[in-house]
N, C-alpha and C positions, 0 to 999 in steps of 0.2 A: 913302374907308372901307373900312380895309382887309378883305382874306378870309378868310371865317370859314374855323378850322381844322377839321384830319380830326376831333379828337374835339369837336366844337361839332357839326361834321355828322352826326356819328353818333350823338348824343347826341336829336335829332331825329329822326334817324330810325328811333333807337328806337321813339320816343313813336307815329311812322305805324306801323311796324313793330305797336303795342301797338293800335291803330284797327283793321290791316286783320283780325287775326289775331281778333279777337271782331266782326267784319262780320255782320250777319244780313240783309241789305238784301236779298236772292234767295233768297226760301223755295226753290225748286224747286233750283236749286245747292247747296245746304246740306241738303237731304232726301239729293239724288244723292252725298254725298260724304259725307255720315252713312252711309249703306248701305255704299258700296264700302268704308268701315274697320270696320264687321259684319262682313259674307259676304267681301272677301279675295278674293287671286288664292292657288291650290291652293301656289304657288310661293312665297310668302311671309303664309302659316298661322300663322309664330312672328311675325312682325312687329305693332304696335300701332300703326297708321298713325296719321297726324297728323288727316286727315282734317278739315281745318281751313281759311280762306283761308291763302294762301300767300305772306309777305314779299319784298320783294326782297331779292337776294343779291350783296353784293362790295365793291369799293373806294369809302368814303364820300369821295374826293377824284376819283372816277373821272373822265376825258377821254370817254370812250367809252360808252356806255349801249347795252345790245341790249335790246330790244322786243320780246317775246314776246306768244304769243295769250294761253294759258291754261297750268296744271299740267295734268299728265298725272296719268289715274287710278288708276293704279299706280308712277308717277314721283313728282312733289313732293306729290300727293295726298297720298302713303306716308310720303316720306321727310320731308317740312316744308320742301325749299330747291327752287329753281328747277333743272329738267333732270338733277333725280340721281334715278340708277335705275330709269331707261327709255333707249328706243331711243333715243330725240331727243338727249338728255343723252351715251351711247354715242357718241356720231358727233360732237359740237360740243365736247366739253371737250379729246380729243385735239387738236382745231384751233386750240382757246384755248392750250394748254399748249405747242403749235409756232411759237406766234406769240406768244408771250411774255406771254400776261395770266393764264394761271394756272401755279400752285405746279407741278401732279400734272395727269398726263392722264385720273386715273378720277374720278367721279364716283357714291360707293355709301349713302350716306347724309351725314347734314349735321354729323357725329362724325368722317369721312373725313380732317380733317385741311385740306382744302383752300382753297387760300385765289387771291382773285382780284385782280390788278394792273392799274390803271389805268380799272377796265373795269366795267361791274355791270349786273345781270339784272334786270328788270320785265316786269309783262305787262299787256296788256289787262284780262285777268279776271285773279282772285286764287284760282276757285273749279273746278277741274274742272267741266266741264261737259262732259251726253250729247252724243255723237258728235264731240267735238270744236266743238260748235255753242254759243257762247253767242246769246242770242237780242239782237235790237238793246239792249231795255230793258234785258236784264241789264252789256252792255257800258256802257250808260250809267249804270247804278245803281254802275257799280265805277270811274268814269274819276276819280273825286274823290281815289282812291287813287292810279292814275299821274301827276294831275294835281301831289299832296302832294309825292311823291318827285321828280319832275320842276322841282319848286320849289326845292327842297331841295339840288339837285344841280347849283349854280350854276359848276360847271369844263366843265359837257359841252361840247364841242366837235361829236360826230361820236353820230349816232344810228344803229344799225344796225337794223333795222325786217322780223323774220323774219315771211315771208310776208305777205297783203294784211291782215288781220285786223289786225295790228302795224300796219303800215303806215296804213293809215286811222285807228285809234286816236291814234295821234301827229298823225298831220293832224287830228284834233277837237281835239288839246289845245291845239293849237297854234290853232284858231278859238277856241276859248273865252276862250284867253288875249291874243286880238288881235293876234298876231303874224302869219295871214293873214286873205284873206277868206272863201274859196271850195279848201276839198281839193279839190274836182275839176279843179282846171289840172293836179293833181299825178298822174302815171302811175307803175304802178309797172311795176318788171320787175326782173329778177334782175342784178347789176350797176349798175343807173342809179342816179345823184347826184343828188339837188336841195338846194341850197345855198340857205337860209331867212330871208327880212328879216333876221332876229335872227343871222346867221352863220351858225347852227348847218347841216352838214352831215349828209341825211339818206342812206344807203347801205340801199338794197333787197337784200332775199336771199330767193330761197324757202326755205323754213320746212326744217329738220332732222326733219323726221319722219319717217316709216318709209316714207309713201307717195310720199315726195320719191326719198329716199335709196335704198330696195328697189328700185324702179322705173328710177332711174340718171338722173334727174332735176336729182338735185343730188349729186354726187362732192366728194370731199375736194379733190381740188384747186380746183374751182371755191370752194370754202367757206372755203379756205384762204387765195386770192387777198382775198376780202371784207375778211378780220383786217387780211392784211398792207395792204390800202388803207385803211382804218381807224387803223392806227397810224401811215401816213402823215400820213395828211387831219387826226388829232390832235396832229400835232408831235411824237410820241414815237418 
């Protein structure tokens, strides 16, 4: 059977994005995101916040997929695009640009012209959670969106798991789909690689949150090596 075309993949992703944007599965998260959009941060008083669940972003023919935690309260929850308009994105997109995955190093709004090549960004949770801590039930509620996107992205060879929640969320997806039996046998650590039974390689990285980058736990050189390795593993 021939591989699906880029256009057909994008059409399927558009349908999934519509389901994500209208999702109301988690009342606590929906209330929190809506309130953020009403009160706003002083620096963004002139913005109309997105304040809805955030779909994935990037190349429909991606060979590499980044699995993150959740939208930032005043980043993606404001702009409607993953890692756009916050400190984590300001750290990550220059690295994606330097490693050939992004067309520009800045990500300020969904209309800034940024495009991704051979890579797509998704997350375990699609709504910004209080204190960046979605509950286990909220992660379970949102898992349908992650699985739907990954099922469509059939060219993926490498998963870059950002942080423990991104890593665990992807392993649960593999367990749900029968690829692995026990997620607990796989360890997380920066730079750790796991080749899964279906041939996909999971490449672990610390999350580029300000908590990690401001403390030096994750620096630009470390993060750049992750995406250079992702290119190598994906045959790019």
